[in-house]
Jmol script that loads the backbone (N, CA, C; Angstrom):
load data "model"
ATOM      1  N   MET A   1     -25.155   4.770  73.316  1.00  0.00           N
ATOM      2  CA  MET A   1     -26.235   5.714  73.893  1.00  0.00           C
ATOM      3  C   MET A   1     -27.717   5.021  73.163  1.00  0.00           C
ATOM      4  N   VAL A   2     -28.617   4.855  74.017  1.00  0.00           N
ATOM      5  CA  VAL A   2     -29.825   4.558  73.362  1.00  0.00           C
ATOM      6  C   VAL A   2     -30.771   5.414  73.040  1.00  0.00           C
ATOM      7  N   VAL A   3     -31.448   5.306  71.362  1.00  0.00           N
ATOM      8  CA  VAL A   3     -32.150   6.550  70.936  1.00  0.00           C
ATOM      9  C   VAL A   3     -33.514   5.927  71.415  1.00  0.00           C
ATOM     10  N   HIS A   4     -34.282   6.737  71.980  1.00  0.00           N
ATOM     11  CA  HIS A   4     -36.119   6.138  72.070  1.00  0.00           C
ATOM     12  C   HIS A   4     -36.771   6.941  70.834  1.00  0.00           C
ATOM     13  N   PRO A   5     -37.205   5.919  70.011  1.00  0.00           N
ATOM     14  CA  PRO A   5     -37.611   6.664  68.660  1.00  0.00           C
ATOM     15  C   PRO A   5     -39.269   7.448  69.300  1.00  0.00           C
ATOM     16  N   ARG A   6     -39.491   8.433  68.451  1.00  0.00           N
ATOM     17  CA  ARG A   6     -40.721   8.969  68.481  1.00  0.00           C
ATOM     18  C   ARG A   6     -42.117   8.319  68.651  1.00  0.00           C
ATOM     19  N   TYR A   7     -42.071   7.271  67.768  1.00  0.00           N
ATOM     20  CA  TYR A   7     -43.337   6.174  67.605  1.00  0.00           C
ATOM     21  C   TYR A   7     -42.533   4.636  68.123  1.00  0.00           C
ATOM     22  N   PRO A   8     -42.780   4.618  68.917  1.00  0.00           N
ATOM     23  CA  PRO A   8     -41.879   2.990  69.574  1.00  0.00           C
ATOM     24  C   PRO A   8     -42.622   2.133  69.324  1.00  0.00           C
ATOM     25  N   ALA A   9     -44.307   2.493  69.230  1.00  0.00           N
ATOM     26  CA  ALA A   9     -45.193   1.276  68.701  1.00  0.00           C
ATOM     27  C   ALA A   9     -44.969   0.676  67.462  1.00  0.00           C
ATOM     28  N   ILE A  10     -44.317   1.740  66.442  1.00  0.00           N
ATOM     29  CA  ILE A  10     -43.877   1.356  64.879  1.00  0.00           C
ATOM     30  C   ILE A  10     -42.702   0.601  64.986  1.00  0.00           C
ATOM     31  N   CYS A  11     -42.460  -0.320  64.295  1.00  0.00           N
ATOM     32  CA  CYS A  11     -41.403  -1.110  63.957  1.00  0.00           C
ATOM     33  C   CYS A  11     -41.466  -1.566  62.434  1.00  0.00           C
ATOM     34  N   VAL A  12     -40.402  -1.036  62.039  1.00  0.00           N
ATOM     35  CA  VAL A  12     -40.223  -1.150  60.095  1.00  0.00           C
ATOM     36  C   VAL A  12     -38.982  -2.536  60.257  1.00  0.00           C
ATOM     37  N   GLU A  13     -39.361  -3.228  59.233  1.00  0.00           N
ATOM     38  CA  GLU A  13     -38.512  -4.115  58.857  1.00  0.00           C
ATOM     39  C   GLU A  13     -37.854  -4.210  57.384  1.00  0.00           C
ATOM     40  N   SER A  14     -36.803  -3.750  57.572  1.00  0.00           N
ATOM     41  CA  SER A  14     -35.787  -3.701  56.303  1.00  0.00           C
ATOM     42  C   SER A  14     -34.572  -4.674  55.510  1.00  0.00           C
ATOM     43  N   HIS A  15     -35.185  -4.798  54.678  1.00  0.00           N
ATOM     44  CA  HIS A  15     -34.104  -6.185  54.115  1.00  0.00           C
ATOM     45  C   HIS A  15     -33.265  -5.350  52.769  1.00  0.00           C
ATOM     46  N   SER A  16     -33.175  -4.004  52.555  1.00  0.00           N
ATOM     47  CA  SER A  16     -32.659  -3.498  51.706  1.00  0.00           C
ATOM     48  C   SER A  16     -31.360  -2.542  52.556  1.00  0.00           C
ATOM     49  N   HIS A  17     -30.312  -2.354  51.555  1.00  0.00           N
ATOM     50  CA  HIS A  17     -29.610  -1.685  52.144  1.00  0.00           C
ATOM     51  C   HIS A  17     -29.454  -0.128  51.635  1.00  0.00           C
ATOM     52  N   ASN A  18     -30.421   0.123  50.590  1.00  0.00           N
ATOM     53  CA  ASN A  18     -31.035   1.307  49.933  1.00  0.00           C
ATOM     54  C   ASN A  18     -31.361   2.194  50.805  1.00  0.00           C
ATOM     55  N   PRO A  19     -31.061   3.521  51.471  1.00  0.00           N
ATOM     56  CA  PRO A  19     -31.839   4.148  52.619  1.00  0.00           C
ATOM     57  C   PRO A  19     -33.148   4.626  52.155  1.00  0.00           C
ATOM     58  N   LEU A  20     -33.088   4.946  50.554  1.00  0.00           N
ATOM     59  CA  LEU A  20     -34.346   5.284  50.354  1.00  0.00           C
ATOM     60  C   LEU A  20     -35.800   4.246  50.702  1.00  0.00           C
ATOM     61  N   ALA A  21     -35.493   3.269  50.291  1.00  0.00           N
ATOM     62  CA  ALA A  21     -36.127   1.679  50.558  1.00  0.00           C
ATOM     63  C   ALA A  21     -36.513   2.197  51.952  1.00  0.00           C
ATOM     64  N   LEU A  22     -35.880   2.381  53.244  1.00  0.00           N
ATOM     65  CA  LEU A  22     -36.044   2.387  54.359  1.00  0.00           C
ATOM     66  C   LEU A  22     -36.945   3.614  54.704  1.00  0.00           C
ATOM     67  N   VAL A  23     -36.745   4.580  53.982  1.00  0.00           N
ATOM     68  CA  VAL A  23     -37.662   5.895  54.236  1.00  0.00           C
ATOM     69  C   VAL A  23     -38.954   5.517  53.897  1.00  0.00           C
ATOM     70  N   ALA A  24     -39.106   5.095  52.627  1.00  0.00           N
ATOM     71  CA  ALA A  24     -40.274   4.126  52.026  1.00  0.00           C
ATOM     72  C   ALA A  24     -41.042   3.563  53.157  1.00  0.00           C
ATOM     73  N   ALA A  25     -40.454   2.486  53.435  1.00  0.00           N
ATOM     74  CA  ALA A  25     -40.908   1.858  54.349  1.00  0.00           C
ATOM     75  C   ALA A  25     -41.416   2.243  56.010  1.00  0.00           C
ATOM     76  N   VAL A  26     -40.681   3.280  56.111  1.00  0.00           N
ATOM     77  CA  VAL A  26     -41.172   3.930  57.510  1.00  0.00           C
ATOM     78  C   VAL A  26     -42.173   4.822  57.438  1.00  0.00           C
ATOM     79  N   ARG A  27     -42.383   5.604  56.170  1.00  0.00           N
ATOM     80  CA  ARG A  27     -43.474   6.422  55.646  1.00  0.00           C
ATOM     81  C   ARG A  27     -44.763   5.433  55.856  1.00  0.00           C
ATOM     82  N   GLU A  28     -44.304   4.261  54.856  1.00  0.00           N
ATOM     83  CA  GLU A  28     -45.759   3.532  54.779  1.00  0.00           C
ATOM     84  C   GLU A  28     -46.405   2.723  56.374  1.00  0.00           C
ATOM     85  N   ALA A  29     -45.370   2.683  57.083  1.00  0.00           N
ATOM     86  CA  ALA A  29     -45.771   2.113  58.590  1.00  0.00           C
ATOM     87  C   ALA A  29     -46.455   3.256  59.189  1.00  0.00           C
ATOM     88  N   MET A  30     -45.707   4.590  59.093  1.00  0.00           N
ATOM     89  CA  MET A  30     -46.259   5.426  59.968  1.00  0.00           C
ATOM     90  C   MET A  30     -47.815   5.618  59.255  1.00  0.00           C
ATOM     91  N   ARG A  31     -48.129   5.625  57.930  1.00  0.00           N
ATOM     92  CA  ARG A  31     -49.546   5.827  57.359  1.00  0.00           C
ATOM     93  C   ARG A  31     -50.355   4.893  57.963  1.00  0.00           C
ATOM     94  N   LEU A  32     -50.285   3.276  57.784  1.00  0.00           N
ATOM     95  CA  LEU A  32     -50.830   2.492  58.565  1.00  0.00           C
ATOM     96  C   LEU A  32     -51.200   2.475  60.145  1.00  0.00           C
ATOM     97  N   ALA A  33     -50.271   3.265  60.735  1.00  0.00           N
ATOM     98  CA  ALA A  33     -50.606   3.853  62.080  1.00  0.00           C
ATOM     99  C   ALA A  33     -51.040   4.722  62.569  1.00  0.00           C
ATOM    100  N   HIS A  34     -51.555   5.710  61.225  1.00  0.00           N
ATOM    101  CA  HIS A  34     -52.639   6.773  61.358  1.00  0.00           C
ATOM    102  C   HIS A  34     -51.636   8.098  61.673  1.00  0.00           C
ATOM    103  N   VAL A  35     -50.553   8.095  61.887  1.00  0.00           N
ATOM    104  CA  VAL A  35     -50.021   9.219  62.068  1.00  0.00           C
ATOM    105  C   VAL A  35     -50.134  10.390  61.059  1.00  0.00           C
ATOM    106  N   GLU A  36     -50.445  11.463  61.767  1.00  0.00           N
ATOM    107  CA  GLU A  36     -50.877  12.815  61.057  1.00  0.00           C
ATOM    108  C   GLU A  36     -49.836  12.814  59.714  1.00  0.00           C
ATOM    109  N   ASN A  37     -50.481  13.365  58.721  1.00  0.00           N
ATOM    110  CA  ASN A  37     -49.868  13.607  57.473  1.00  0.00           C
ATOM    111  C   ASN A  37     -48.410  14.791  57.622  1.00  0.00           C
ATOM    112  N   SER A  38     -48.962  15.432  58.377  1.00  0.00           N
ATOM    113  CA  SER A  38     -47.880  16.501  59.128  1.00  0.00           C
ATOM    114  C   SER A  38     -46.751  15.818  59.652  1.00  0.00           C
ATOM    115  N   GLU A  39     -46.417  14.909  60.203  1.00  0.00           N
ATOM    116  CA  GLU A  39     -45.571  14.088  60.721  1.00  0.00           C
ATOM    117  C   GLU A  39     -44.941  13.622  60.200  1.00  0.00           C
ATOM    118  N   ILE A  40     -45.691  13.002  58.972  1.00  0.00           N
ATOM    119  CA  ILE A  40     -44.963  12.011  58.014  1.00  0.00           C
ATOM    120  C   ILE A  40     -44.410  13.064  57.251  1.00  0.00           C
ATOM    121  N   SER A  41     -44.771  14.131  56.587  1.00  0.00           N
ATOM    122  CA  SER A  41     -44.130  15.160  55.947  1.00  0.00           C
ATOM    123  C   SER A  41     -42.738  15.575  57.056  1.00  0.00           C
ATOM    124  N   ARG A  42     -42.738  15.973  58.072  1.00  0.00           N
ATOM    125  CA  ARG A  42     -41.428  16.272  58.658  1.00  0.00           C
ATOM    126  C   ARG A  42     -40.613  15.354  58.790  1.00  0.00           C
ATOM    127  N   PHE A  43     -40.701  13.865  59.195  1.00  0.00           N
ATOM    128  CA  PHE A  43     -39.851  12.905  59.055  1.00  0.00           C
ATOM    129  C   PHE A  43     -39.249  12.817  57.595  1.00  0.00           C
ATOM    130  N   SER A  44     -40.145  13.320  56.694  1.00  0.00           N
ATOM    131  CA  SER A  44     -39.622  12.944  55.354  1.00  0.00           C
ATOM    132  C   SER A  44     -38.928  14.026  54.655  1.00  0.00           C
ATOM    133  N   ASP A  45     -38.886  15.001  55.197  1.00  0.00           N
ATOM    134  CA  ASP A  45     -38.079  16.164  55.396  1.00  0.00           C
ATOM    135  C   ASP A  45     -36.436  15.919  56.235  1.00  0.00           C
ATOM    136  N   GLN A  46     -36.612  15.523  57.084  1.00  0.00           N
ATOM    137  CA  GLN A  46     -35.382  15.114  58.055  1.00  0.00           C
ATOM    138  C   GLN A  46     -34.855  14.309  57.256  1.00  0.00           C
ATOM    139  N   ALA A  47     -35.529  13.085  57.029  1.00  0.00           N
ATOM    140  CA  ALA A  47     -34.718  11.832  56.046  1.00  0.00           C
ATOM    141  C   ALA A  47     -34.199  12.135  55.005  1.00  0.00           C
ATOM    142  N   LEU A  48     -34.703  12.672  54.486  1.00  0.00           N
ATOM    143  CA  LEU A  48     -34.477  13.030  52.758  1.00  0.00           C
ATOM    144  C   LEU A  48     -33.416  14.148  52.617  1.00  0.00           C
ATOM    145  N   THR A  49     -33.291  14.693  53.446  1.00  0.00           N
ATOM    146  CA  THR A  49     -32.333  15.687  53.470  1.00  0.00           C
ATOM    147  C   THR A  49     -30.909  15.579  54.494  1.00  0.00           C
ATOM    148  N   ALA A  50     -30.832  14.376  54.765  1.00  0.00           N
ATOM    149  CA  ALA A  50     -29.402  13.675  55.620  1.00  0.00           C
ATOM    150  C   ALA A  50     -28.694  13.900  54.761  1.00  0.00           C
ATOM    151  N   PRO A  51     -27.262  13.989  54.625  1.00  0.00           N
ATOM    152  CA  PRO A  51     -26.408  14.038  53.729  1.00  0.00           C
ATOM    153  C   PRO A  51     -25.506  12.657  53.196  1.00  0.00           C
ATOM    154  N   GLU A  52     -25.968  11.724  54.154  1.00  0.00           N
ATOM    155  CA  GLU A  52     -25.220  10.434  53.884  1.00  0.00           C
ATOM    156  C   GLU A  52     -25.983   9.292  54.327  1.00  0.00           C
ATOM    157  N   PRO A  53     -26.076   8.108  53.972  1.00  0.00           N
ATOM    158  CA  PRO A  53     -26.804   7.047  54.257  1.00  0.00           C
ATOM    159  C   PRO A  53     -27.024   6.590  55.302  1.00  0.00           C
ATOM    160  N   ARG A  54     -25.873   6.217  56.003  1.00  0.00           N
ATOM    161  CA  ARG A  54     -25.729   6.304  57.682  1.00  0.00           C
ATOM    162  C   ARG A  54     -26.736   7.320  58.586  1.00  0.00           C
ATOM    163  N   ARG A  55     -26.555   8.776  58.086  1.00  0.00           N
ATOM    164  CA  ARG A  55     -27.262   9.709  58.532  1.00  0.00           C
ATOM    165  C   ARG A  55     -29.167   9.377  58.444  1.00  0.00           C
ATOM    166  N   VAL A  56     -29.287   8.933  57.297  1.00  0.00           N
ATOM    167  CA  VAL A  56     -30.673   8.896  56.832  1.00  0.00           C
ATOM    168  C   VAL A  56     -31.217   7.214  57.691  1.00  0.00           C
ATOM    169  N   ARG A  57     -30.458   6.519  58.140  1.00  0.00           N
ATOM    170  CA  ARG A  57     -30.932   5.343  58.739  1.00  0.00           C
ATOM    171  C   ARG A  57     -31.038   6.011  60.359  1.00  0.00           C
ATOM    172  N   GLU A  58     -30.207   6.710  60.725  1.00  0.00           N
ATOM    173  CA  GLU A  58     -30.109   7.587  62.013  1.00  0.00           C
ATOM    174  C   GLU A  58     -31.674   8.093  62.600  1.00  0.00           C
ATOM    175  N   VAL A  59     -31.985   8.904  61.273  1.00  0.00           N
ATOM    176  CA  VAL A  59     -33.294   9.727  61.449  1.00  0.00           C
ATOM    177  C   VAL A  59     -34.462   8.575  61.629  1.00  0.00           C
ATOM    178  N   CYS A  60     -34.008   7.838  60.667  1.00  0.00           N
ATOM    179  CA  CYS A  60     -35.509   6.683  60.513  1.00  0.00           C
ATOM    180  C   CYS A  60     -35.523   6.078  61.965  1.00  0.00           C
ATOM    181  N   ARG A  61     -34.413   5.846  62.785  1.00  0.00           N
ATOM    182  CA  ARG A  61     -34.487   5.143  64.181  1.00  0.00           C
ATOM    183  C   ARG A  61     -34.789   6.056  65.032  1.00  0.00           C
ATOM    184  N   SER A  62     -34.700   7.592  64.767  1.00  0.00           N
ATOM    185  CA  SER A  62     -35.309   8.174  65.922  1.00  0.00           C
ATOM    186  C   SER A  62     -36.735   8.575  65.729  1.00  0.00           C
ATOM    187  N   TRP A  63     -37.279   8.129  64.439  1.00  0.00           N
ATOM    188  CA  TRP A  63     -38.793   7.979  64.681  1.00  0.00           C
ATOM    189  C   TRP A  63     -39.382   6.778  64.981  1.00  0.00           C
ATOM    190  N   VAL A  64     -38.693   5.799  64.577  1.00  0.00           N
ATOM    191  CA  VAL A  64     -39.537   4.258  64.651  1.00  0.00           C
ATOM    192  C   VAL A  64     -38.476   3.386  65.122  1.00  0.00           C
ATOM    193  N   ILE A  65     -38.748   2.153  65.396  1.00  0.00           N
ATOM    194  CA  ILE A  65     -38.112   1.116  65.385  1.00  0.00           C
ATOM    195  C   ILE A  65     -37.739   0.318  64.406  1.00  0.00           C
ATOM    196  N   VAL A  66     -36.282  -0.043  63.916  1.00  0.00           N
ATOM    197  CA  VAL A  66     -36.227  -0.202  62.637  1.00  0.00           C
ATOM    198  C   VAL A  66     -35.493  -1.678  63.019  1.00  0.00           C
ATOM    199  N   ASP A  67     -35.894  -2.577  61.967  1.00  0.00           N
ATOM    200  CA  ASP A  67     -34.978  -4.079  62.397  1.00  0.00           C
ATOM    201  C   ASP A  67     -34.597  -4.157  61.161  1.00  0.00           C
ATOM    202  N   GLU A  68     -33.270  -3.590  61.011  1.00  0.00           N
ATOM    203  CA  GLU A  68     -32.518  -3.936  59.653  1.00  0.00           C
ATOM    204  C   GLU A  68     -31.950  -5.694  59.598  1.00  0.00           C
ATOM    205  N   ASN A  69     -32.360  -6.664  58.884  1.00  0.00           N
ATOM    206  CA  ASN A  69     -32.135  -7.709  58.353  1.00  0.00           C
ATOM    207  C   ASN A  69     -31.897  -8.851  59.704  1.00  0.00           C
ATOM    208  N   GLY A  70     -32.976  -8.442  60.357  1.00  0.00           N
ATOM    209  CA  GLY A  70     -33.089  -9.260  61.787  1.00  0.00           C
ATOM    210  C   GLY A  70     -32.515  -8.325  63.295  1.00  0.00           C
ATOM    211  N   HIS A  71     -32.363  -7.460  62.809  1.00  0.00           N
ATOM    212  CA  HIS A  71     -31.376  -6.649  64.072  1.00  0.00           C
ATOM    213  C   HIS A  71     -31.782  -5.640  64.397  1.00  0.00           C
ATOM    214  N   LEU A  72     -32.589  -5.469  65.563  1.00  0.00           N
ATOM    215  CA  LEU A  72     -33.260  -4.193  65.846  1.00  0.00           C
ATOM    216  C   LEU A  72     -32.247  -3.329  66.448  1.00  0.00           C
ATOM    217  N   ASP A  73     -32.552  -2.205  65.954  1.00  0.00           N
ATOM    218  CA  ASP A  73     -31.617  -1.010  66.259  1.00  0.00           C
ATOM    219  C   ASP A  73     -32.457  -0.212  67.186  1.00  0.00           C
TER     220      ASP A  73
END
end "model"
wireframe off; spacefill off
backbone 0.3
color backbone group
C-alpha cells in the first residue's frame, strides 16, 4: 500500500535509527516550509505518542516524504 504524505513537497533525509531524530528532522523541515505551528504540533502529538519506533516512522511518512539512508519511502 502506497501512502501519500500530507506534505509531499517536503522531503526529509534521515541517517539515524533514532526515531526521535527523525521527528526532529520532520519538524524542522515543516518549519522551513512555513507549515503552520498548529499543524507541526499536530504532527508532533501523533509522532511522539506512537507506541513503538516503527510506528513513529510510519507517522512521519504519513506527513512528509522520508529518505532513510538513501531509500525513499
